[in-house]
C-alpha positions as CSV (number, residue, x, y, z in Angstrom):
1,X,-0.1,0.1,-0.1
2,X,3.0,2.3,1.1
3,X,4.4,1.8,-2.5
4,X,1.0,2.6,-4.0
5,X,1.0,5.9,-2.8
6,X,4.4,6.5,-3.8
7,X,3.4,5.9,-7.3
8,X,2.7,9.1,-9.8
9,X,-0.5,9.5,-11.3
10,X,0.9,10.6,-14.5
11,X,3.2,6.9,-14.4
12,X,-0.3,5.3,-14.0
13,X,-1.4,7.2,-17.4
14,X,0.9,5.7,-19.6
15,X,-0.8,2.2,-18.6
16,X,-4.0,3.2,-19.8
17,X,-5.4,2.9,-23.2
18,X,-5.0,6.1,-25.5
19,X,-6.8,7.2,-28.6
20,X,-6.7,10.4,-30.6
21,X,-9.9,12.5,-31.0
22,X,-10.8,15.8,-31.4
23,X,-12.5,18.6,-28.9
24,X,-14.6,21.3,-30.0
25,X,-14.6,24.3,-27.6
26,X,-16.4,28.0,-27.1
27,X,-14.9,30.6,-25.2
28,X,-15.7,34.1,-24.3
29,X,-12.2,35.7,-25.1
30,X,-13.0,39.3,-23.5
31,X,-11.3,38.5,-20.3
32,X,-8.2,36.7,-21.5
33,X,-5.0,37.2,-23.7
34,X,-5.5,35.1,-26.0
35,X,-5.7,31.8,-26.8
36,X,-2.2,30.3,-26.9
37,X,-0.3,29.7,-23.6
38,X,2.5,32.1,-22.5
39,X,5.4,32.6,-20.5
40,X,4.3,35.5,-18.5
41,X,1.0,35.2,-17.9
42,X,-1.7,32.2,-16.9
43,X,-4.5,34.0,-18.0
44,X,-5.1,32.0,-21.6
45,X,-7.6,29.7,-22.7
46,X,-5.4,27.4,-23.4
47,X,-3.5,27.1,-20.1
48,X,-7.1,26.8,-18.5
49,X,-7.8,23.8,-21.4
50,X,-4.3,22.1,-20.2
51,X,-5.2,22.8,-16.3
52,X,-8.5,20.7,-16.9
53,X,-7.0,17.9,-19.5
54,X,-4.2,17.1,-16.5
55,X,-6.7,17.6,-13.6
56,X,-9.0,15.5,-14.6
57,X,-6.0,12.8,-15.9
58,X,-6.8,12.7,-19.8
59,X,-3.4,13.4,-20.5
60,X,0.4,13.3,-19.0
61,X,1.3,16.4,-20.1
62,X,1.3,18.5,-23.3
63,X,4.5,17.7,-25.0
64,X,3.7,14.4,-24.9
65,X,-0.1,14.4,-26.2
66,X,0.4,15.0,-30.0
67,X,-1.1,18.1,-29.7
68,X,-2.5,20.9,-32.6
69,X,-4.8,23.5,-32.4
70,X,-6.7,24.9,-35.4
71,X,-7.0,28.7,-34.6
72,X,-5.2,30.8,-32.3
73,X,-7.2,33.7,-31.3
74,X,-6.1,36.9,-30.0
75,X,-6.4,39.1,-27.1
76,X,-10.1,39.6,-26.0
77,X,-11.3,37.2,-29.2
78,X,-13.9,34.7,-28.4
79,X,-14.8,31.6,-30.8
80,X,-17.9,29.1,-30.8
81,X,-15.8,26.8,-32.7
82,X,-12.0,25.9,-31.5
83,X,-10.9,22.7,-32.2
84,X,-7.9,20.7,-30.8
85,X,-6.3,17.5,-31.3
86,X,-4.5,15.2,-29.2
87,X,-4.0,11.9,-27.4
88,X,-6.4,11.3,-24.4
89,X,-7.0,8.8,-21.9
90,X,-9.5,6.0,-23.0
91,X,-11.2,3.6,-21.3
92,X,-11.6,1.2,-24.0
93,X,-9.3,-0.6,-25.7
94,X,-7.7,0.2,-29.3
95,X,-9.6,-2.6,-30.7
96,X,-12.7,-1.5,-29.2
97,X,-13.1,2.1,-29.9
98,X,-16.3,2.7,-31.6
99,X,-19.0,3.3,-29.2
100,X,-19.2,6.7,-28.3
101,X,-21.5,5.9,-25.2
102,X,-19.0,3.5,-24.1
103,X,-16.5,5.8,-23.8
104,X,-15.4,8.4,-21.2
105,X,-17.5,11.8,-20.9
106,X,-14.8,13.7,-22.2
107,X,-17.0,16.9,-22.1
108,X,-18.6,16.4,-18.6
109,X,-15.0,15.6,-16.9
110,X,-13.5,19.1,-18.4
111,X,-16.2,21.4,-17.8
112,X,-16.6,20.7,-14.3
113,X,-13.0,22.1,-13.9
114,X,-12.9,24.9,-16.9
115,X,-14.1,28.7,-16.0
116,X,-17.4,29.3,-17.0
117,X,-16.8,31.1,-19.9
118,X,-14.6,28.3,-21.6
119,X,-16.8,25.1,-22.2
120,X,-15.9,21.8,-24.1
121,X,-19.0,21.3,-26.4
122,X,-18.8,18.3,-28.4
123,X,-15.5,15.6,-29.3
124,X,-14.9,13.2,-32.2
125,X,-13.0,10.1,-32.9
126,X,-9.9,10.9,-35.5
127,X,-7.1,8.5,-37.0
128,X,-3.9,8.6,-35.2
129,X,-2.5,11.4,-37.5
130,X,-5.2,13.8,-38.1
131,X,-4.7,17.1,-37.4
132,X,-7.1,19.9,-35.7
133,X,-5.0,22.6,-37.9
134,X,-3.5,20.8,-40.8
135,X,-6.9,18.4,-41.8
136,X,-9.2,22.0,-41.3
137,X,-10.6,22.5,-44.8
138,X,-12.1,26.0,-44.2
139,X,-12.3,28.8,-40.8
140,X,-15.4,30.8,-40.7
141,X,-15.4,34.4,-38.5
142,X,-17.9,36.3,-37.7
143,X,-17.2,40.2,-36.8
144,X,-20.4,42.1,-35.2
145,X,-21.2,45.3,-35.2
146,X,-23.9,47.9,-34.9
147,X,-25.5,49.3,-38.0
148,X,-25.2,52.7,-37.1
149,X,-25.5,55.2,-39.9
150,X,-22.9,52.5,-42.2
151,X,-23.4,52.2,-45.8
152,X,-24.1,48.8,-45.5
153,X,-24.4,48.1,-49.6
154,X,-21.2,49.7,-49.6
155,X,-19.5,47.1,-47.4
156,X,-20.8,44.6,-48.9
157,X,-19.6,45.6,-52.7
158,X,-16.3,46.2,-50.7
159,X,-16.1,42.8,-49.0
160,X,-17.1,41.1,-52.6
161,X,-13.4,42.1,-53.7
162,X,-12.2,40.3,-50.9
163,X,-13.5,36.7,-52.4
164,X,-10.5,35.2,-54.6
165,X,-7.0,34.7,-54.4
166,X,-5.2,38.1,-53.5
167,X,-1.4,39.4,-52.2
168,X,-2.7,40.6,-48.2
169,X,0.7,42.1,-47.6
170,X,-1.1,45.4,-47.1
171,X,-4.2,43.9,-45.0
172,X,-2.7,42.2,-42.1
173,X,0.2,42.9,-39.6
174,X,3.1,41.3,-40.9
175,X,4.6,38.1,-38.6
176,X,7.7,37.4,-40.5
177,X,9.8,36.7,-36.9
178,X,7.6,33.3,-36.7
179,X,8.7,32.4,-40.4
180,X,5.4,34.2,-42.0
181,X,6.8,35.3,-45.6
182,X,4.0,34.5,-48.0
183,X,1.0,36.5,-47.5
184,X,-1.2,35.3,-50.3
185,X,-4.5,33.7,-49.3
186,X,-7.9,32.7,-51.1
187,X,-11.1,34.2,-49.7
188,X,-14.0,31.7,-49.8
189,X,-16.7,33.8,-48.5
190,X,-17.1,37.6,-47.0
191,X,-20.5,39.2,-46.7
192,X,-22.1,41.5,-44.6
193,X,-25.3,40.4,-42.7
194,X,-27.6,42.4,-40.9
195,X,-30.7,41.7,-38.2
196,X,-33.2,44.7,-39.1
197,X,-35.7,44.9,-36.5
198,X,-38.7,46.5,-39.0
199,X,-40.4,48.1,-35.9
200,X,-37.7,49.8,-34.9
201,X,-37.7,53.8,-35.3
202,X,-33.9,53.5,-34.5
203,X,-32.2,51.3,-36.7
204,X,-28.7,52.4,-36.2
205,X,-28.6,50.2,-33.0
206,X,-29.6,47.0,-35.2
207,X,-26.7,44.5,-35.0
208,X,-24.7,43.2,-38.4
209,X,-22.0,41.0,-38.9
210,X,-19.2,40.3,-41.0
211,X,-19.0,36.7,-42.1
212,X,-15.8,35.8,-44.0
213,X,-14.5,32.2,-44.7
214,X,-11.1,31.0,-45.6
215,X,-8.8,27.9,-45.3
216,X,-6.2,30.3,-43.2
217,X,-5.9,33.7,-42.3
218,X,-3.1,36.1,-41.6
219,X,-2.3,37.9,-38.2
220,X,-4.9,40.0,-37.7
221,X,-5.8,40.2,-41.1
222,X,-9.7,40.1,-40.2
223,X,-9.1,43.0,-38.1
224,X,-7.4,44.8,-40.9
225,X,-10.2,44.3,-43.5
226,X,-12.6,45.1,-40.8
227,X,-11.0,48.5,-40.0
228,X,-11.4,49.5,-43.7
229,X,-14.3,48.1,-44.1
230,X,-15.7,50.6,-41.5
231,X,-14.6,53.7,-43.4
232,X,-15.9,52.5,-46.3
233,X,-19.5,52.0,-44.6
234,X,-18.8,55.8,-42.8
235,X,-17.9,57.1,-46.5
236,X,-14.7,57.8,-46.3
237,X,-13.3,55.3,-48.6
238,X,-14.8,53.7,-51.7
239,X,-15.1,50.5,-52.0
240,X,-12.6,49.7,-54.4
241,X,-9.8,50.8,-51.9
242,X,-9.1,46.7,-51.5
243,X,-8.3,46.4,-55.3
244,X,-5.8,49.4,-54.4
245,X,-4.3,47.7,-51.8
246,X,-4.1,44.2,-53.4
247,X,-2.0,46.0,-56.3
248,X,1.8,45.8,-55.0
249,X,2.8,47.9,-57.7
250,X,0.2,50.7,-57.1
251,X,0.5,50.4,-53.0
252,X,4.1,48.6,-52.5
253,X,3.7,49.3,-49.0
254,X,1.2,49.1,-46.1
255,X,-0.6,52.4,-45.4
256,X,-0.9,53.1,-41.5
257,X,-4.3,52.8,-40.7
258,X,-6.1,51.4,-37.2
259,X,-7.4,47.9,-36.7
260,X,-11.0,47.3,-35.8
261,X,-11.7,46.4,-31.9
262,X,-11.0,42.5,-30.8
263,X,-14.2,42.1,-28.9
264,X,-16.5,41.8,-31.8
265,X,-14.6,38.8,-33.6
266,X,-15.4,35.0,-33.1
267,X,-14.2,32.1,-34.8
268,X,-17.2,30.9,-35.4
269,X,-16.9,27.2,-37.7
270,X,-14.0,25.1,-38.2
271,X,-14.7,22.8,-40.9
272,X,-13.6,19.2,-41.3
273,X,-14.4,16.2,-44.1
274,X,-15.7,12.9,-42.6
275,X,-15.9,13.8,-38.8
276,X,-18.5,12.9,-36.8
277,X,-19.5,15.1,-33.7
278,X,-20.6,13.6,-30.4
279,X,-22.8,15.7,-28.4
280,X,-23.7,15.2,-24.7
281,X,-27.3,16.4,-24.4
282,X,-27.0,16.6,-20.4
283,X,-23.7,18.8,-20.9
284,X,-25.1,20.8,-23.5
285,X,-28.3,21.7,-21.8
286,X,-26.1,22.9,-18.9
287,X,-24.1,25.1,-21.3
288,X,-27.1,26.7,-22.7
289,X,-28.0,27.6,-19.2
290,X,-25.2,29.4,-18.4
291,X,-25.1,30.8,-21.9
292,X,-28.6,32.1,-21.4
293,X,-27.5,33.6,-17.8
294,X,-24.6,35.6,-19.2
295,X,-27.0,36.7,-22.2
296,X,-29.7,37.7,-19.5
297,X,-27.6,40.1,-17.7
298,X,-25.8,41.6,-20.7
299,X,-28.8,41.9,-22.6
300,X,-30.3,43.9,-19.4
301,X,-27.5,46.1,-19.2
302,X,-28.2,46.8,-22.6
303,X,-31.4,47.7,-22.4
304,X,-31.0,50.4,-19.6
305,X,-28.5,51.9,-21.8
306,X,-30.6,51.6,-24.7
307,X,-33.3,53.1,-22.5
308,X,-31.1,56.4,-21.4
309,X,-30.1,57.0,-25.0
310,X,-34.0,57.0,-26.1
311,X,-34.9,59.6,-23.6
312,X,-31.7,61.4,-24.4
313,X,-32.1,61.6,-28.2
314,X,-35.4,62.6,-27.9
315,X,-34.4,65.7,-26.0
316,X,-31.6,66.7,-28.8
317,X,-33.7,69.1,-31.0
318,X,-30.8,69.1,-33.7
319,X,-31.5,67.4,-36.9
320,X,-28.2,66.2,-37.1
321,X,-27.7,62.2,-37.4
322,X,-27.5,60.7,-33.8
323,X,-25.7,57.3,-34.7
324,X,-22.6,57.4,-32.9
325,X,-22.7,53.5,-32.6
326,X,-20.0,52.3,-34.6
327,X,-17.4,54.6,-34.1
328,X,-15.4,53.3,-31.0
329,X,-14.7,50.1,-33.2
330,X,-12.0,51.6,-34.7
331,X,-9.1,51.9,-32.2
332,X,-6.3,54.5,-31.5
333,X,-7.3,58.4,-32.0
334,X,-9.3,59.7,-35.1
335,X,-8.2,62.6,-36.7
336,X,-10.6,65.5,-37.4
337,X,-9.5,66.2,-40.7
338,X,-9.4,62.5,-42.3
339,X,-6.7,61.7,-45.1
340,X,-7.0,58.9,-47.5
341,X,-5.9,55.4,-47.1
342,X,-3.6,55.9,-50.4
343,X,-2.5,59.4,-49.2
344,X,-1.0,58.4,-45.8
345,X,2.8,57.6,-45.0
346,X,3.9,54.0,-45.2
347,X,6.1,52.1,-43.6
348,X,6.8,48.3,-43.6
349,X,8.6,48.0,-40.3
350,X,5.8,48.9,-37.9
351,X,3.4,46.0,-39.0
352,X,6.4,43.4,-37.8
353,X,5.9,41.3,-34.6
354,X,9.0,42.9,-33.1
355,X,9.6,41.5,-29.4
356,X,9.0,44.3,-26.7
357,X,12.5,42.6,-24.7
358,X,15.9,44.5,-25.4
359,X,18.2,42.5,-27.0
360,X,16.8,39.5,-28.0
361,X,18.0,38.1,-31.2
362,X,16.0,37.5,-34.4
363,X,15.9,35.8,-37.2
364,X,14.0,36.9,-40.4
365,X,13.5,34.2,-42.7
366,X,13.9,34.6,-46.2
367,X,13.5,32.4,-49.6
368,X,17.6,32.4,-49.8
369,X,18.5,32.5,-46.0
370,X,18.0,33.8,-42.5
371,X,19.4,36.6,-41.3
372,X,20.2,37.1,-37.4
373,X,20.0,40.7,-35.9
374,X,19.4,42.4,-32.6
375,X,16.5,44.2,-31.7
376,X,17.0,47.2,-29.5
377,X,14.3,48.5,-27.2
378,X,13.2,51.6,-29.4
379,X,10.4,52.6,-31.3
380,X,9.5,51.5,-34.8
381,X,9.6,54.3,-36.7
382,X,13.1,54.9,-35.2
383,X,14.6,51.3,-35.9
384,X,12.9,51.8,-39.7
385,X,15.1,54.8,-40.0
386,X,18.0,53.1,-38.3
387,X,17.9,50.0,-40.3
388,X,16.5,50.8,-43.4
389,X,19.0,49.5,-45.8
390,X,18.3,45.9,-44.3
391,X,14.8,46.0,-44.1
392,X,14.6,47.2,-47.6
393,X,16.7,44.3,-48.6
394,X,13.5,42.1,-47.3
395,X,11.2,44.6,-49.0
396,X,9.9,45.8,-46.1
397,X,10.5,49.2,-46.1
């Protein structure tokens, strides 16, 4: 008995049968520092998921679990369909792992440990080499926003230019430090959908969303797209602005412009071929109750603010438009005098993912070779000035 007490639970896990599965999660990312685990914080979605996996003795550790994630959402971004693949403990021997109902209740086990705003909603058995990342056929995002006084038809026309295969180097944040040196992506679908309330006299409060679908996206690509779409909706840019930004001869460097806010962005669906998902009705009911409780209090708060706004708007005698609902969705300070995107200062380096720590050795890969240099802790524009020759060689400045 004394010897059993000294056995490490992780050692016992190595004796258990294993199987390779997909797990599907939803999470409200507003209060987290992104999905991916980070060295300087535990406040990430991935950290909580692996804490739950370890505490429920489903995995020994991340390194040995053959783990892949479908997408990596940034700070403040949510997901309804984030998918991961990994090896987990099974109560069925490998030759008899066909039945859903005979298996461990993976969602229930994890949801008893996970925070209330992160829940596992389904799992699926897959082959040993199946990857949540590389076997994903497409990823769909939704970006929610109020209609305000936006020109939705103009935004839809602009969104239509996104569909197809394009070079998005001017419509993303370059992540060269992590090996991303190609910026061509194929957008399968992009459109604005509005949820109009015909009985509303104040249609500016109606909600809309951008639906955009592709096999893969670049860093901050959707928030860059949405930032430009909002400018089109405000009448500050023409819908054809995307055609100019795609043309590298017309626009060889990215103009400086602000991202759309991260909170309205949602990884809504990840598509896989020949995957049969198992949903536990009992767990779904508990998840629905949790989400409905969140919805209730947020809807009550929204209704209270809306009631205050309606009273104030009724007292305004000016005939000017009172639809300012979407102005806070573009980050940064907005100039009183608008300068068109194609007339703005350009600087490739200001879009790079440069580490914030001083004197970190960073490698910038190219098609021919890798050049290493010391990244000092200085502002991006100053770095551009000091290293313009090097950056120009890479086509970054």
